[in-house]
DRENDO-1510 file (C-alpha; in Angstrom, 1 decimal, always signed):
<recs>
REC; n; res; u; v; w
REC; 1; MET; -7.4; +1.3; +9.4 .
REC; 2; VAL; -4.5; +3.6; +10.1 .
REC; 3; SER; -5.1; +7.1; +11.3 .
REC; 4; GLN; -3.7; +10.1; +9.5 .
REC; 5; GLU; -1.2; +10.6; +12.4 .
REC; 6; GLN; -0.1; +6.9; +12.0 .
REC; 7; ILE; +0.3; +7.5; +8.2 .
REC; 8; LEU; +2.6; +10.6; +9.0 .
REC; 9; GLN; +4.6; +8.6; +11.4 .
REC; 10; GLN; +5.0; +5.8; +8.8 .
REC; 11; LEU; +6.0; +8.2; +6.2 .
REC; 12; ARG; +8.7; +9.7; +8.5 .
REC; 13; GLN; +10.1; +6.2; +9.1 .
REC; 14; TRP; +10.1; +5.4; +5.3 .
REC; 15; MET; +11.8; +8.7; +4.5 .
REC; 16; GLU; +14.5; +8.1; +7.0 .
REC; 17; GLU; +15.0; +4.5; +5.8 .
REC; 18; LEU; +14.8; +5.1; +2.1 .
REC; 19; PHE; +16.3; +8.6; +1.7 .
REC; 20; GLU; +18.2; +9.4; +4.9 .
REC; 21; ILE; +15.9; +12.3; +5.6 .
REC; 22; GLU; +15.6; +13.3; +9.3 .
REC; 23; PRO; +12.1; +12.5; +10.6 .
REC; 24; GLU; +11.7; +16.0; +12.0 .
REC; 25; LYS; +11.9; +17.5; +8.5 .
REC; 26; VAL; +9.1; +15.4; +7.4 .
REC; 27; GLN; +6.2; +17.9; +8.2 .
REC; 28; LEU; +2.7; +18.1; +6.6 .
REC; 29; ASN; +3.6; +21.2; +4.8 .
REC; 30; ALA; +6.9; +20.0; +3.5 .
REC; 31; HIS; +7.2; +19.9; -0.4 .
REC; 32; LEU; +8.4; +16.6; -1.5 .
REC; 33; TYR; +10.7; +18.0; -4.2 .
REC; 34; ASN; +11.8; +21.4; -3.0 .
REC; 35; ASP; +12.0; +20.6; +0.7 .
REC; 36; LEU; +12.9; +17.0; +0.9 .
REC; 37; ASP; +14.6; +16.5; -2.4 .
REC; 38; ILE; +12.3; +13.5; -3.4 .
REC; 39; ASP; +12.4; +13.0; -7.2 .
REC; 40; SER; +10.4; +10.9; -9.5 .
REC; 41; ILE; +12.7; +7.8; -9.0 .
REC; 42; ASP; +12.4; +8.1; -5.2 .
REC; 43; ALA; +8.7; +8.5; -5.6 .
REC; 44; VAL; +8.5; +5.1; -7.1 .
REC; 45; ASP; +10.3; +3.6; -4.0 .
REC; 46; LEU; +7.7; +5.4; -1.8 .
REC; 47; ILE; +4.8; +4.1; -3.8 .
REC; 48; VAL; +6.1; +0.4; -3.3 .
REC; 49; LYS; +6.0; +1.1; +0.4 .
REC; 50; ILE; +2.5; +2.6; +0.2 .
REC; 51; ARG; +1.2; -0.4; -1.7 .
REC; 52; ALA; +2.5; -2.7; +1.0 .
REC; 53; LEU; +0.9; -0.6; +3.7 .
REC; 54; THR; -2.5; -0.4; +1.9 .
REC; 55; GLY; -2.5; -3.8; +0.2 .
REC; 56; LYS; -4.1; -2.0; -2.8 .
REC; 57; PRO; -2.8; -1.2; -6.3 .
REC; 58; ILE; -1.9; +2.4; -6.8 .
REC; 59; LYS; -3.6; +4.3; -9.5 .
REC; 60; PRO; -1.3; +6.9; -11.2 .
REC; 61; GLU; -4.1; +9.5; -11.0 .
REC; 62; ASP; -4.1; +9.2; -7.2 .
REC; 63; PHE; -0.6; +10.6; -7.0 .
REC; 64; LYS; -0.6; +13.0; -10.0 .
REC; 65; SER; -1.2; +16.0; -7.9 .
REC; 66; VAL; +0.7; +15.0; -5.0 .
REC; 67; ARG; +3.2; +17.8; -4.0 .
REC; 68; THR; +3.5; +17.9; -0.1 .
REC; 69; VAL; +3.6; +15.3; +2.7 .
REC; 70; ALA; +0.1; +16.3; +3.5 .
REC; 71; ASP; -1.0; +15.3; +0.0 .
REC; 72; VAL; +0.7; +11.9; +0.5 .
REC; 73; VAL; -1.1; +11.4; +3.8 .
REC; 74; ASP; -4.4; +12.3; +2.2 .
REC; 75; ALA; -3.9; +10.1; -0.8 .
REC; 76; ILE; -3.1; +7.1; +1.5 .
REC; 77; ASP; -6.2; +7.9; +3.7 .
REC; 78; LYS; -8.4; +8.0; +0.6 .
REC; 79; MET; -7.0; +4.6; -0.7 .
REC; 80; GLN; -7.7; +3.0; +2.8 .
REC; 81; HIS; -11.4; +4.2; +2.6 .
REC; 82; ALA; -11.8; +3.2; -1.1 .
REC; 83; GLN; -13.8; +0.0; -1.8 .
</recs>
């Protein structure tokens, strides 16, 4: 299982690879849309990466309320612990 810090580091790497966002901008309190300019199309690319990391299908309800980087980290962490 991956720690929350490791999840954050992975998110920083993905954000840089996928969207050319500088890793230091990917902070827990950063808002995906307002601060990082991640739109719904970008979110789909991110979900594909998350599915590869967790090896689990992603339920839309798991990401419906995701607004910040911290929300993404928490959602991935919950997915890891789900049966």
